[in-house]
C-alpha positions as CSV (number, residue, x, y, z in Angstrom):
1,M,41.0,101.7,-63.6
2,M,43.6,98.9,-63.2
3,R,41.6,97.2,-60.4
4,K,38.5,97.3,-62.5
5,I,40.3,95.5,-65.4
6,L,41.6,92.8,-63.1
7,Y,38.1,92.2,-61.7
8,I,36.7,91.8,-65.1
9,I,39.4,89.3,-66.0
10,M,38.7,87.2,-62.9
11,V,35.0,87.2,-63.5
12,T,35.6,86.2,-67.1
13,V,37.9,83.2,-66.0
14,A,35.4,82.1,-63.4
15,F,32.6,82.2,-66.0
16,Q,34.7,80.2,-68.4
17,V,35.4,77.5,-65.8
18,S,31.7,77.3,-64.9
19,A,30.5,77.3,-68.4
20,L,33.1,75.2,-70.3
21,N,34.5,73.2,-67.2
22,V,38.0,73.3,-68.8
23,V,40.9,74.5,-66.7
24,N,44.5,75.0,-67.8
25,N,45.8,74.7,-64.4
26,P,49.1,75.9,-62.7
27,A,50.2,73.2,-60.2
28,G,48.6,73.9,-56.8
29,G,46.1,76.5,-58.2
30,L,43.0,74.5,-58.9
31,S,41.2,75.8,-55.8
32,Q,41.6,79.3,-57.2
33,M,40.7,78.4,-60.8
34,V,37.4,76.6,-59.9
35,K,35.0,78.8,-58.0
36,D,31.8,76.9,-58.7
37,L,31.9,73.9,-56.4
38,N,28.7,72.5,-57.9
39,I,30.0,71.7,-61.4
40,T,29.3,68.2,-62.7
41,E,32.0,68.0,-65.4
42,L,35.6,69.0,-65.3
43,T,38.5,68.8,-67.7
44,V,42.0,69.8,-66.4
45,T,45.1,70.5,-68.5
46,G,48.4,71.9,-67.5
47,S,49.9,70.7,-64.2
48,M,48.5,69.4,-61.0
49,N,50.0,68.4,-57.7
50,A,48.7,66.6,-54.6
51,S,46.8,69.7,-53.2
52,D,44.8,69.9,-56.5
53,F,43.7,66.3,-56.2
54,Y,42.6,66.7,-52.6
55,F,40.7,69.9,-53.5
56,I,38.7,67.8,-56.0
57,S,37.9,65.0,-53.5
58,E,37.1,67.4,-50.7
59,K,35.1,70.1,-52.5
60,L,33.7,69.0,-55.9
61,H,31.2,66.5,-54.6
62,K,28.8,66.8,-57.6
63,L,31.3,65.8,-60.3
64,T,30.1,63.1,-62.6
65,K,32.8,63.3,-65.3
66,L,36.5,64.0,-64.7
67,D,39.1,64.1,-67.5
68,L,42.7,64.5,-66.3
69,S,44.3,62.7,-69.2
70,L,46.3,65.8,-70.4
71,V,47.6,66.7,-66.9
72,N,51.2,66.6,-65.9
73,V,51.5,65.5,-62.2
74,V,54.4,67.3,-60.4
75,A,56.0,66.7,-57.0
76,C,55.1,69.0,-54.1
77,H,55.4,69.7,-50.4
78,T,52.2,70.7,-48.6
79,T,51.9,72.6,-45.4
80,K,48.7,70.7,-44.7
81,S,49.0,67.0,-43.9
82,Y,47.1,64.6,-46.2
83,Y,47.0,61.0,-44.9
84,W,49.9,61.8,-42.6
85,K,52.0,63.0,-45.5
86,H,53.5,66.3,-46.6
87,D,55.7,65.2,-49.5
88,F,54.3,63.8,-52.7
89,D,56.1,62.4,-55.8
90,A,55.7,63.4,-59.4
91,N,53.9,61.1,-61.8
92,T,51.9,59.6,-59.0
93,L,48.2,59.7,-58.1
94,P,48.5,60.3,-54.4
95,V,47.1,58.2,-51.6
96,G,43.4,58.7,-51.2
97,A,43.5,61.4,-53.9
98,L,40.0,61.0,-55.3
99,A,38.5,58.7,-52.7
100,G,34.7,58.7,-52.4
101,L,34.0,60.8,-55.5
102,K,30.6,60.2,-57.1
103,V,32.0,60.5,-60.7
104,S,30.8,58.0,-63.3
105,T,33.6,58.5,-65.9
106,V,37.3,59.1,-65.1
107,K,40.3,59.5,-67.3
108,L,43.5,59.6,-65.3
109,P,46.7,61.6,-66.2
110,Q,48.6,59.9,-69.0
111,G,52.0,60.3,-67.5
112,I,51.5,58.7,-64.1
113,T,53.4,55.5,-63.2
114,V,51.9,54.9,-59.8
115,I,48.4,54.9,-58.3
116,E,48.9,55.0,-54.6
117,R,47.0,53.3,-51.8
118,A,43.2,53.9,-51.8
119,A,43.5,56.6,-54.4
120,M,40.0,56.1,-55.7
121,V,38.5,53.8,-53.0
122,D,34.7,53.8,-52.8
123,C,34.0,55.7,-56.0
124,D,30.8,53.7,-56.1
125,H,29.2,55.6,-59.1
126,M,32.2,55.1,-61.5
127,T,31.2,52.9,-64.5
128,S,34.1,53.8,-66.8
129,L,37.8,54.0,-66.0
130,T,40.7,54.7,-68.4
131,L,44.1,53.9,-67.1
132,P,47.2,55.6,-68.6
133,T,49.6,53.5,-70.7
134,S,52.5,54.7,-68.5
135,L,51.1,53.0,-65.4
136,V,53.4,50.5,-63.6
137,T,51.9,50.1,-60.1
138,I,48.3,50.0,-58.8
139,G,48.5,50.4,-55.1
140,D,46.6,48.6,-52.3
141,Y,42.8,49.2,-52.3
142,A,43.2,51.7,-55.1
143,F,39.8,51.0,-56.6
144,A,38.2,49.0,-53.8
145,G,34.5,49.4,-53.4
146,C,34.0,50.9,-56.9
147,E,30.7,49.0,-57.1
148,A,29.5,50.3,-60.4
149,L,32.7,49.6,-62.4
150,T,32.0,47.0,-65.1
151,S,35.3,46.5,-66.8
152,V,39.0,47.0,-66.3
153,T,41.8,46.6,-68.9
154,L,45.3,46.9,-67.6
155,P,47.9,48.6,-69.8
156,A,50.8,46.5,-70.8
157,S,53.0,48.5,-68.6
158,V,51.4,47.5,-65.3
159,V,53.6,45.2,-63.3
160,T,51.8,45.0,-59.9
161,V,48.2,45.1,-58.8
162,G,48.2,45.7,-55.1
163,R,46.4,44.1,-52.2
164,G,42.6,44.6,-52.4
165,A,43.0,46.9,-55.4
166,F,39.6,46.0,-57.0
167,M,38.0,44.2,-54.1
168,R,34.2,44.6,-53.7
169,C,33.8,45.8,-57.2
170,K,30.4,44.1,-57.3
171,A,29.5,44.9,-61.0
172,L,33.0,44.1,-62.4
173,Q,32.5,41.7,-65.3
174,S,35.8,41.9,-67.2
175,F,39.3,42.0,-65.9
176,A,41.9,41.7,-68.7
177,V,45.4,42.7,-69.8
178,T,46.8,43.6,-73.2
179,L,48.7,41.1,-75.3
180,A,52.2,42.4,-74.2
181,S,51.3,42.5,-70.5
182,Q,54.1,42.8,-68.0
183,L,51.9,42.0,-65.0
184,T,53.8,39.8,-62.6
185,T,51.8,40.2,-59.3
186,L,48.1,40.0,-58.5
187,D,48.4,40.6,-54.8
188,A,46.2,39.3,-52.0
189,T,42.5,40.0,-52.1
190,A,43.0,42.0,-55.4
191,L,39.7,40.8,-56.8
192,L,38.0,39.6,-53.6
193,D,34.2,39.6,-53.7
194,C,33.7,40.5,-57.3
195,P,30.7,38.1,-57.9
196,A,30.0,39.3,-61.5
197,L,33.5,38.5,-62.7
198,K,33.1,35.3,-64.7
199,T,36.5,35.2,-66.5
200,V,39.9,36.6,-65.8
201,N,42.9,37.1,-68.1
202,L,46.2,37.7,-66.2
203,G,48.6,37.6,-69.1
204,P,51.8,35.7,-69.9
205,A,54.1,37.3,-67.3
206,V,52.1,36.7,-64.1
207,Q,54.1,34.9,-61.3
208,L,52.0,35.4,-58.2
209,V,48.3,35.2,-57.4
210,G,48.0,36.2,-53.8
211,E,45.9,35.1,-50.8
212,R,42.2,35.3,-51.6
213,A,43.0,37.2,-54.8
214,L,40.1,35.6,-56.7
215,A,37.9,34.5,-53.8
216,G,34.3,35.4,-54.0
217,T,34.4,36.0,-57.8
218,G,32.0,34.4,-60.2
219,I,34.7,32.5,-62.1
220,E,33.2,29.3,-63.5
221,Q,36.1,28.1,-65.7
222,L,39.7,28.8,-64.4
223,D,42.3,28.1,-67.1
224,L,45.8,29.2,-66.1
225,S,47.5,26.5,-68.1
226,Q,49.1,29.0,-70.4
227,N,50.4,31.1,-67.5
228,T,53.8,29.4,-67.8
229,K,55.5,31.7,-65.3
230,L,52.9,31.4,-62.5
231,T,54.6,29.7,-59.6
232,T,52.5,30.7,-56.6
233,M,48.8,30.9,-55.7
234,G,48.1,32.0,-52.1
235,D,45.9,30.7,-49.3
236,W,42.1,30.6,-50.0
237,A,42.8,31.9,-53.5
238,M,39.6,30.6,-55.1
239,V,37.3,30.2,-52.0
240,N,33.6,30.8,-52.4
241,T,33.5,30.7,-56.2
242,P,31.3,28.6,-58.6
243,V,34.4,27.3,-60.4
244,S,33.6,23.8,-61.9
245,Q,36.9,23.2,-63.8
246,A,40.4,24.4,-63.0
247,K,43.6,24.0,-65.0
248,L,46.7,25.1,-63.3
249,P,50.1,25.5,-65.0
250,D,53.0,23.1,-64.7
251,A,55.2,25.8,-63.3
252,L,52.9,26.1,-60.2
253,A,55.0,25.1,-57.2
254,E,52.9,26.5,-54.3
255,L,49.2,26.3,-54.0
256,G,48.1,27.8,-50.7
257,N,46.0,26.4,-47.8
258,G,42.3,26.0,-48.8
259,A,42.8,27.4,-52.2
260,F,39.6,25.7,-53.4
261,L,38.0,25.0,-50.0
262,Y,34.3,24.0,-50.4
263,D,34.0,25.1,-54.0
264,T,31.1,22.6,-54.3
265,N,30.8,23.0,-58.1
266,L,34.4,21.9,-58.7
267,Y,34.5,18.5,-60.3
268,S,37.7,18.6,-62.3
269,I,41.2,20.0,-61.6
270,T,44.6,19.7,-63.2
271,L,47.4,20.4,-60.7
272,G,50.5,20.4,-62.9
273,D,53.7,18.5,-62.4
274,H,55.7,20.7,-60.0
275,L,53.4,20.9,-57.0
276,D,55.3,19.4,-54.0
277,N,52.6,19.8,-51.3
278,L,48.8,19.6,-51.2
279,N,48.4,22.1,-48.4
280,D,45.9,22.0,-45.6
281,Y,42.2,22.1,-46.7
282,L,43.3,22.6,-50.3
283,L,40.4,20.7,-52.0
284,A,38.2,19.9,-49.0
285,G,34.5,19.8,-49.7
286,T,34.7,20.0,-53.4
287,N,32.9,17.5,-55.7
288,L,35.9,16.2,-57.6
289,S,35.0,13.0,-59.4
290,G,36.7,10.2,-61.4
291,D,40.4,9.9,-61.0
292,L,42.8,12.1,-59.1
293,A,46.5,11.9,-60.0
294,L,49.0,13.6,-57.7
295,E,52.3,13.1,-59.5
296,G,55.3,14.6,-57.7
297,V,53.5,15.4,-54.4
298,S,55.4,14.6,-51.3
299,R,53.0,15.8,-48.6
300,I,49.2,15.9,-48.3
301,G,48.2,18.3,-45.6
302,D,45.5,18.2,-42.9
303,Y,42.0,17.9,-44.4
304,A,43.4,18.5,-47.9
305,L,41.0,16.0,-49.6
306,Y,38.4,16.0,-46.9
307,N,34.8,14.9,-47.8
308,L,35.6,14.2,-51.5
309,S,32.7,11.8,-51.5
310,Q,32.5,11.8,-55.4
311,L,36.1,10.7,-55.9
312,S,36.3,7.1,-56.9
313,V,39.9,6.3,-57.8
314,V,43.0,7.8,-56.0
315,E,46.6,7.2,-57.0
316,L,49.3,8.3,-54.6
317,P,52.7,9.0,-56.1
318,A,56.0,7.4,-55.4
319,T,57.2,10.7,-53.9
320,L,54.6,10.8,-51.1
321,T,56.0,10.8,-47.5
322,W,53.2,12.2,-45.4
323,I,49.4,12.3,-45.2
324,G,48.0,14.7,-42.6
325,N,45.1,14.6,-40.1
326,Y,41.8,13.7,-41.6
327,A,43.3,14.3,-45.0
328,M,41.2,11.8,-46.9
329,A,38.3,11.4,-44.3
330,G,34.8,11.2,-45.7
331,M,35.9,9.9,-49.1
332,T,32.9,7.5,-49.1
333,G,32.8,7.1,-52.9
334,M,36.4,5.8,-53.1
335,T,36.5,2.4,-54.9
336,A,40.2,1.9,-55.2
337,L,43.4,3.3,-53.7
338,T,46.9,2.9,-55.2
339,S,50.1,4.0,-53.4
340,N,53.3,3.9,-55.5
341,A,55.5,4.8,-52.6
342,S,58.0,2.1,-51.7
343,S,58.4,3.5,-48.2
344,V,55.1,3.6,-46.4
345,P,54.1,7.2,-46.0
346,E,53.6,8.4,-42.4
347,L,50.1,9.3,-41.3
348,G,48.4,11.9,-39.1
349,E,45.3,11.1,-37.1
350,N,42.2,9.5,-38.6
351,V,43.4,9.9,-42.2
352,W,40.5,7.8,-43.6
353,A,37.8,8.5,-40.9
354,G,34.4,7.5,-42.2
355,V,35.8,5.4,-45.1
356,N,35.0,1.7,-45.2
357,Q,38.6,0.7,-45.7
358,H,38.0,-3.0,-45.4
359,E,36.0,-2.9,-48.7
360,I,38.5,-0.8,-50.7
361,P,41.4,-2.6,-52.5
362,L,44.8,-1.0,-51.8
363,T,47.5,-1.6,-54.5
364,V,51.1,-1.0,-53.4
365,P,54.6,-2.0,-54.6
366,K,55.0,-5.7,-54.3
367,S,58.3,-5.3,-52.3
368,S,56.5,-3.1,-49.7
369,M,53.3,-5.1,-49.2
370,G,54.4,-6.4,-45.8
371,D,55.3,-3.0,-44.5
372,Y,51.9,-1.6,-45.6
373,Q,50.1,-4.6,-44.1
374,A,51.9,-3.9,-40.8
375,A,51.4,-0.1,-40.7
376,E,48.6,1.4,-38.6
377,Q,45.6,2.7,-40.6
378,W,47.1,1.3,-43.9
379,K,46.5,-2.2,-42.7
380,E,42.8,-1.6,-42.6
381,F,42.5,-1.7,-46.4
382,K,41.7,-4.8,-48.4
383,F,44.9,-6.1,-49.8
384,D,45.2,-8.2,-52.9
385,T,46.7,-11.3,-51.3
386,S,48.4,-12.3,-54.5
387,W,50.7,-9.4,-53.8
388,L,51.3,-10.3,-50.2
389,K,54.4,-12.4,-50.3
390,G,54.3,-15.4,-47.9
391,D,50.5,-15.3,-47.4
392,V,50.1,-18.9,-48.3
393,N,46.7,-19.4,-46.7
394,G,45.3,-16.2,-48.2
395,D,44.0,-14.6,-45.1
396,G,45.7,-11.2,-45.6
397,E,48.5,-11.8,-43.0
398,V,51.9,-13.5,-42.9
399,N,52.3,-15.6,-39.8
400,I,52.8,-19.1,-38.4
401,A,49.6,-20.3,-40.0
402,D,51.2,-19.8,-43.4
403,V,54.0,-22.1,-42.3
404,N,51.5,-24.8,-41.5
405,A,49.7,-24.3,-44.8
406,L,53.0,-24.5,-46.7
407,I,54.0,-27.7,-44.8
408,N,50.6,-29.2,-45.8
409,I,51.3,-28.5,-49.4
410,I,54.9,-30.0,-49.2
411,L,53.4,-33.1,-47.5
412,G,51.1,-33.7,-50.4
413,S,47.9,-31.7,-49.8
414,T,46.2,-30.5,-53.0
415,A,46.1,-26.7,-53.7
416,D,44.8,-24.6,-56.5
417,A,47.0,-22.6,-58.8
418,E,46.6,-19.3,-56.9
419,T,47.6,-21.0,-53.6
420,M,50.6,-22.7,-55.3
421,M,51.7,-19.3,-56.6
422,R,51.6,-17.9,-53.0
423,A,53.3,-21.0,-51.7
424,D,56.3,-20.4,-53.9
425,V,57.7,-17.9,-51.4
426,N,61.2,-17.7,-52.9
427,E,59.8,-17.5,-56.4
428,D,62.0,-20.2,-57.9
429,G,59.2,-22.0,-59.6
430,E,59.0,-24.9,-57.0
431,V,57.3,-25.4,-53.7
432,N,59.6,-27.2,-51.2
433,I,61.4,-26.8,-47.9
434,A,63.4,-23.8,-49.2
435,D,60.1,-21.9,-49.3
436,V,59.6,-22.8,-45.6
437,N,62.9,-21.2,-44.8
438,A,62.1,-18.1,-47.0
439,L,58.7,-17.8,-45.2
440,I,60.3,-18.1,-41.8
441,N,62.7,-15.3,-42.7
442,I,59.7,-13.1,-43.6
443,I,58.0,-13.8,-40.4
444,L,61.1,-13.2,-38.3
445,G,62.0,-10.0,-40.2
446,S,59.0,-7.9,-39.4
447,K,58.1,-6.7,-35.9
448,S,54.6,-5.4,-36.6
449,L,53.3,-7.7,-39.3
450,L,50.5,-9.1,-37.1
451,S,47.0,-8.0,-36.4
452,S,46.4,-6.8,-32.8
453,Q,42.9,-8.3,-32.8
454,V,42.3,-10.9,-30.1
455,D,40.0,-13.6,-31.3
456,I,40.5,-16.5,-28.8
457,D,40.6,-16.9,-25.0
458,D,43.5,-19.3,-25.2
459,L,46.6,-17.9,-23.6
460,L,50.4,-18.2,-23.8
461,R,51.9,-17.3,-20.4
462,L,54.9,-17.6,-18.1
463,A,55.4,-17.3,-14.4
464,D,56.8,-14.3,-12.5
465,V,60.5,-14.6,-12.1
466,A,63.2,-13.5,-9.5
467,I,66.7,-13.2,-10.9
468,Q,69.9,-11.6,-9.6
469,P,72.5,-9.7,-11.8
470,G,74.9,-12.3,-13.3
471,E,72.4,-15.1,-12.9
472,E,70.7,-17.2,-15.7
473,R,67.2,-18.5,-15.5
474,T,65.2,-20.8,-17.8
475,L,61.6,-19.8,-18.1
476,S,58.7,-22.0,-19.2
477,L,56.1,-20.6,-21.7
478,V,52.9,-22.5,-21.0
479,L,50.0,-22.8,-23.3
480,D,46.5,-22.7,-21.8
481,N,44.4,-24.0,-24.7
482,A,40.9,-25.1,-25.3
483,Q,41.6,-26.3,-28.8
484,D,44.5,-28.1,-30.5
485,Y,47.4,-26.2,-32.1
486,S,50.5,-27.4,-34.0
487,A,52.5,-24.1,-34.4
488,L,52.9,-20.8,-32.7
489,Q,54.8,-17.5,-32.8
490,C,55.2,-14.6,-30.5
491,D,57.3,-11.6,-29.7
492,I,59.2,-11.6,-26.4
493,I,59.9,-8.2,-25.0
494,L,62.5,-8.2,-22.3
495,P,63.3,-5.3,-19.9
496,D,66.6,-3.5,-19.9
497,G,69.1,-5.6,-18.1
498,L,67.7,-8.9,-19.2
499,T,69.3,-10.7,-22.2
500,L,67.9,-13.6,-24.2
501,V,70.4,-16.6,-24.2
502,G,68.4,-19.3,-26.0
503,V,65.0,-20.7,-26.9
504,K,64.0,-24.4,-27.1
505,A,60.8,-26.1,-28.3
506,S,59.1,-28.9,-26.5
507,R,58.9,-30.6,-29.9
508,G,59.6,-29.8,-33.5
509,Q,61.6,-26.9,-34.8
510,V,62.2,-23.4,-33.4
511,A,63.4,-20.3,-35.1
512,L,64.4,-17.1,-33.5
513,N,65.2,-13.5,-34.5
514,E,66.6,-11.5,-31.7
515,G,65.7,-8.3,-33.6
516,D,66.7,-4.8,-32.5
517,G,67.1,-4.0,-28.9
518,M,64.9,-5.9,-26.4
519,A,62.2,-7.5,-28.7
520,S,62.7,-11.0,-30.2
521,R,60.4,-13.0,-32.4
522,V,60.2,-16.8,-32.0
523,I,58.3,-19.4,-33.9
524,S,57.7,-23.1,-33.1
525,Y,56.4,-25.6,-35.7
526,S,56.6,-29.2,-36.7
527,K,57.5,-30.4,-40.2
528,V,55.0,-33.3,-39.7
529,K,52.4,-31.0,-38.1
530,S,52.3,-32.8,-34.7
531,R,50.1,-31.1,-32.1
532,F,51.4,-29.6,-28.9
533,E,50.8,-32.2,-26.2
534,D,52.5,-30.7,-23.1
535,E,51.6,-27.5,-21.3
536,V,55.1,-26.2,-21.7
537,V,55.6,-25.4,-25.4
538,L,58.8,-23.3,-25.2
539,T,61.6,-22.7,-22.7
540,V,63.5,-19.4,-22.7
541,T,66.8,-18.8,-21.0
542,V,67.7,-15.3,-19.9
543,R,70.6,-13.7,-18.2
544,A,70.5,-10.6,-15.9
545,D,73.0,-7.9,-15.5
546,A,73.4,-4.8,-13.3
547,A,71.1,-2.7,-15.4
548,L,68.0,-4.8,-14.4
549,A,65.6,-2.6,-12.4
550,T,64.3,-3.8,-9.0
551,E,60.9,-4.4,-10.6
552,S,60.2,-4.8,-14.3
553,E,58.3,-7.1,-16.6
554,I,58.5,-9.5,-19.6
555,T,55.8,-9.2,-22.2
556,L,54.6,-11.8,-24.7
557,T,52.9,-10.0,-27.6
558,H,51.8,-10.6,-31.2
559,V,50.9,-14.2,-30.1
560,V,49.6,-16.3,-33.0
561,L,48.5,-20.0,-32.7
562,S,47.8,-22.1,-35.7
563,D,45.5,-25.2,-35.9
564,D,45.3,-28.1,-38.2
565,N,43.2,-26.1,-40.7
566,N,46.1,-23.6,-41.1
567,V,44.1,-20.8,-39.5
568,G,45.9,-18.2,-37.4
569,W,44.3,-17.3,-34.1
570,H,45.5,-14.2,-32.2
571,A,45.9,-14.5,-28.4
572,A,46.0,-11.7,-25.9
573,D,49.3,-10.2,-24.6
574,Y,50.7,-11.5,-21.4
575,T,53.0,-9.8,-18.9
576,A,55.0,-11.5,-16.2
577,Q,56.7,-9.6,-13.3
578,V,60.5,-9.6,-13.0
579,T,62.1,-9.0,-9.6
580,N,65.8,-8.1,-9.2
581,S,66.1,-10.3,-6.1
582,T,69.0,-10.5,-3.6
583,G,67.9,-13.9,-2.4
584,V,65.1,-16.5,-2.4
585,E,64.1,-15.7,1.1
586,D,63.5,-12.0,0.3
587,L,61.4,-13.0,-2.7
588,M,59.3,-15.4,-0.8
589,A,58.8,-13.0,2.1
590,N,57.2,-10.4,-0.2
591,A,55.8,-12.4,-3.1
592,D,52.2,-13.1,-3.9
593,R,51.0,-15.8,-6.3
594,V,48.0,-15.3,-8.6
595,W,46.8,-18.1,-10.9
596,T,43.6,-19.8,-12.2
597,E,42.0,-23.2,-12.0
598,G,39.1,-23.4,-14.5
599,R,36.8,-20.5,-13.6
600,T,38.3,-20.0,-10.2
601,L,40.9,-17.2,-9.4
602,L,43.4,-18.2,-6.8
603,I,45.3,-15.6,-4.8
604,D,48.1,-16.8,-2.4
605,T,49.2,-13.9,-0.2
606,R,51.4,-13.5,2.9
607,C,49.2,-10.8,4.4
608,E,45.6,-9.7,4.7
609,G,44.4,-6.9,2.5
610,T,42.3,-6.1,-0.6
611,A,42.7,-6.9,-4.3
612,M,41.3,-5.0,-7.2
613,L,39.8,-7.1,-10.0
614,A,39.5,-5.1,-13.3
615,A,38.0,-6.6,-16.5
616,V,39.0,-5.5,-19.9
617,N,35.6,-3.9,-20.4
618,G,36.4,-1.4,-17.6
619,M,34.3,-3.0,-14.9
620,A,36.1,-3.4,-11.6
621,R,35.5,-4.6,-8.1
622,T,37.4,-4.9,-4.8
623,V,37.7,-8.2,-2.8
624,N,39.1,-8.8,0.6
625,V,41.9,-11.4,0.8
626,E,43.2,-13.3,3.8
627,Q,46.7,-14.7,4.5
628,G,47.0,-18.0,2.5
629,V,45.2,-19.1,-0.6
630,N,42.0,-17.3,-1.5
631,R,39.5,-18.7,-4.1
632,I,37.2,-16.4,-6.1
633,D,34.7,-17.5,-8.7
634,M,34.9,-15.5,-11.9
635,A,33.1,-15.1,-15.2
636,P,35.1,-16.0,-18.4
637,G,37.3,-13.2,-19.7
638,F,40.6,-11.3,-19.3
639,Y,41.4,-9.5,-16.0
640,V,44.0,-7.5,-14.3
641,V,44.5,-8.3,-10.6
642,S,46.1,-5.5,-8.5
643,L,47.6,-6.7,-5.2
644,N,50.1,-5.1,-3.0
645,N,51.2,-2.5,-5.6
646,R,51.7,-5.1,-8.3
647,S,49.5,-6.2,-11.2
648,Y,48.9,-9.6,-12.7
649,K,47.1,-10.4,-16.0
650,I,45.0,-13.5,-16.0
651,A,42.5,-15.3,-18.3
652,I,39.4,-17.1,-17.1
653,K,38.0,-19.7,-19.6
């Protein structure tokens, strides 16, 4: 009789579960309480542990509605391993607990504080989700792939949304928090590939938006300006979105690599005042237009502003120290560039590749104009000559031609008001010999002020020299010129072990700055602008010491010649060989001589052999030479003659 009564009770309970789909469950007993595995709706009260959740996900495949709101989740130890675990915490929705269910409506237990990793991943039929007000942490990939889910409202208690928590929720249109939200972290890929998501509300407490957290969303207007605690947005955070306007908070200190990479709809962005770096690829390929202010930025990374062809005006801040490789390449719409940095920012490779720099005015601090004008890549811009101190003739450079122009004015030549302003080099309101001295100081004070462009065949040269340690030699600098000049300047680079003792001009004045190390700048000019009449325009005395190598060289570089029209012409560099000789006999026994007469190359050698003649265009040929003087007809140009393991630079006019 007793067995019959128990059987009737069990049948009755089973019938109630099947019919009413309500279970008052003892923790761990759900597999015994639910016998009909084909039920579509289930409400559970009482208690549950991890084994009950895994029973639902493994067995109840036809559920469409699941209400666990009144369940108390307790800790447990299971003999069976679930996701490599045996021990599960209380108040936690376990890892993978309801993964893959086809439910459309879910209410989670009200008391839980943690939803663990992938707890409801790929529940792709779920359209409605109610999260408990006790929830603190949503784990990694917790709701990833819930493709039918249309809205999520986070309770105020939620602090962390984990990596990929809602990624690939294709239908998600709303992601919001309550007014008193405590959310601080939206982790990497949290909302990745949610194309229906047009707006997002992260609440006042958010501090971190992780890598690709909002990438692939449908966000068109990103306004985080009121998120005053947000300090970090990760790499690629907004990639592949239709965002057109973005406002970032002042507190933002880190905006990751490529955060807006090729968001082609983006035409306006506010970066805030605390962003130190524009990281690599940050705004590359966007359609930003109008002005771009970068206040406080110290570094612009590689490709950070690449291909911003719609951007017209760029202002670089005083704090800027570095611009990376191709950082501003392809900015073909740029009409003006301003740099407020007093120290010229260092540059990577091809910073402005594809940009017609010569047509774009560059505005820089007046005191730094010469440094910008001298710096590689920077010097290609169009400088406002009124800012270039000492540029008397207005050609965009400061060199010996400006001395000639200034002397002309002092001697009585008429000049317009703008030229007179440039001629007042010392800015005392007068134009006189004091300005010549001030201008000479500028020319002697910069080692790279001059263009490297060669625009004449005329040449300043000196002969090869043999000198012993302790010996002094006076060298003649000879001008091979087809036109008349009245002033010149050049840099003389001596090898280690050779010291400059003095410089004299064949006529007029000479000024010298021995500079730092082995390079010295020398200028020669006449206060009455008399032309050079002798071949020898300068003599240079040098002294050798024991540090002089057996074979080295002296280089004449940054050579500028000025004519009567106050134009500066740039000549090619010239190198002379220096031999640490132990005696004249040794030198003559081994020395070759190479020089020119008109269009004839002369090679005087002590032995038969071959010489290589290389033109600056890369063409080269070999000629046989005999002992004595060899004459070779040449086309005009610059050549390098290689003979007996030594090289000679020559110019054929």
